[in-house]
N, C-alpha and C positions, 0 to 999 in steps of 0.2 A: 504493500500500500504506500501511497505518497505520504511523506511526513506531514503532520498537521501544519497548516499555514500559520506562521508566526504573525501576531497582531502588528508587528512593525513592518511586515512585508507589504501590507496594503494600507494606504493612508486612511481609508475610511471603509465603511461597509458597502459603499457603492462601487461595484466592480466595472459595470458597463453603463455608460450614459450617452445616449444618442439623442440629438435634437434636430429634426427636419433634415436628416442626412440623405444626400443624393450620391450615388456611386454608379459609374458607367462602365459598361463592357463595350469597348469600341465607342460608338456613338449612342448606344442603347442605354437608357437609364434603368439599370437592373434594380436599383433602389431609388425610390422617387419621393422621399420624405419620411424615412423611418425614424420613429421616436420611441425610445424605451429606456427603462432603467432596470438593471439587474443587480441584486445585492449578493454579498458574500454568502455562500452556503445554499443558494437557490439551485434547484434543478428545473430548468425551463424547457418545456417542449415548444419547439417552433413548428407550427402546424400550417400546412398550406399545400396547394396543388403543385405539380411540376411546373417549373418556370416562374413561380411566384416570387422568388428572390431569397429563398432560405439559404442556399449554398453561398450566394453572394454575401449575405449577412454574416455567415460564419467566417468567410475569408476576410471580410472587412474587420471583424473583431480580432482576427489573428494578426492584423497588421500587414496583410498581403495585398490589399487593394487600397488605393488612395481615396480620400474623401473629396468629392467634387464640390459639394456645397453642404452647409450645415456645420454643426459642431459635434465632436465625438471624443470620448475618452474611454480608455480601458486600463484598469489597474492604476489609475491616477495619471496616465500618460496621454497627452493630446495626440490623437491619431493623425492630425494634419501635420504636425512637426516632429513627432517622436515615435513613429511607427516602429523603428528599429529597436526601441527600448521595450516594446511590448512583446516581441516575438520570443525571447528566451523564457518567458513565464507562461506561455500558452502552449497547450497540446492540441493540435488539430488532426483529426482523423476523418479524411474524406472518403470518397468512393474508391480511390486508389489507396493502397495500404502504406505507401511510402517506404517500402522495404527494398533492400539490395538483393536481387535474386541469386547472385553468385555467392553470397555470404550465408553462413548457417544461421539458424534461429538465434543461438546464443550470441553470435557475432553481431547480428542486427540489434539485439536488445542492448548489448554492451555499448555499441556505438552511440545509440541515442542517450543511454544513461550517462555516458562520459561527458556529454554536452552540458550537464548540470552537476557533474562531480558526484553522481550517485555511487554508492559502495557496491562491492561484489555481492554482499549479503542482500542488498536491496534488489539487485538484478535477479539473484536466485529466487527471492521471494516473489517478485513480479512474474517470473516465468512459471513458478509453481502454481501461483494463484490462477493464471490463465491457461493452465494445462499444457504447457509446451516445454516442461522440464524433462529430465530423463533422456530417453533415446531420441526424442525429437530435437533436443538441444543441438545435436551435431549434424542435423540434416539441412542441406541447402534449401533455401526458401523456394527455389525453382521446382523442387520436387514435392512441395506440400500441396495439400488440397486447399480449396478456397477457404474452408472453415479454419484450417490450421494457419493459413496466412493471416486471417483476420485475428485469430488469437495471438499470434506473434506481434502484430501491430498494436494490439491492446496491451500486451505485456510491455512493449517499449514505451507506450504512453504512461502506464503506471509507474515505470521506473524513472521517468523524467520528472516526476513530482510537480506537475504543472499546477499553477494556481487557478487557471481557467481552462476547462476542458471544452472543446468545440467538436461535436460529434455529428457526422452526416451519415444517417442510416447505419448506426454502429452494430445493430443486430444482424445485418446482412451476412449470410454465409455461415452463421453459427447454428449449432444444434440446440435443442431445448436446454441441455445442461449448461452449454456455453452462454446462452442468453440469461439464464438465471444467475450464473456466476458474474456476468457483466453487471446485471442490475444490482447485485449485492455490493460489488466493487464501487459502483457509482454512488450508492447510498452512503457507504463508509467514507468515500472521498469527500462528499458534501458535508458529512458530519464532522470531518476533520478540518473544514474551512475552505475547501475548494468550491468553485462555482462551475456549473455544468449547463451547457446549452446543447440540446439534442434535436436535430431535425429528423423526423421519422414519419413514415406512412403507416407504421404498425401502431395504430392509435390505441388499441386496447392495452397493449403492454406499456407504451410510452406514457399514456395518461395515468396509469397506476404508479409509475415511477416518478413523474414530475410533481413538483410542488406548485408550479405556475404554468400557464399556457399562454403563448403569444401567437396570434394568427398573423400570417404573412400573406397579404393579398395584393397582387399587382405592384409589388415593390414597396408597400407600406405595411406598417405594423399596427396591430390592434390587440391590446391587452385583454385577454379573456378571463383574467383573474386566477385565483387559486384553483389548483386541480383537485385538491382534496382537503 
């Protein structure tokens, strides 16, 4: 599990604050006035149809897309001027797993863990938790099944000790046991002070996991309130 987030790591309980944010992909406004506030420890479900802007919103919060208009801050950093300061503290898992296919499971997890100085014990614990320890640890990613690749990517995310988790369809490719283990991991991470945004079409599972729901419609956000 990630270490608990130290109170000194985040200046306030507000982790994400967007006000009338516009973000473009080429000339297309993928976000057209997104406004939302997310607090530390929240598990937020981003709900919306394909093309609504959910993935763009996650990438913007990760510091990977520029803000064209509006104001935005993540973890106390202005996304207009300090995007590079956000990235080390964010774990983004998109549709692609972000793994090196020629490296083994263990080598991949160790590589990402090293970016934040995580210990070998933390790496081992993350791999054990996501079910990729033991014989799988020495297998090249190229030889894994889709579910095993997803588990490896999640183990790398756990080992990175991110303050903000940004997950795009995280349950994709996982079997029932893997999905339950992921949900347990996310709840424990949030209880330790991490903040989690999940974009998902698996609404029954995601709504039971989330503490809040935000609808993304045509590039705009609409707070649907507490999920439970």
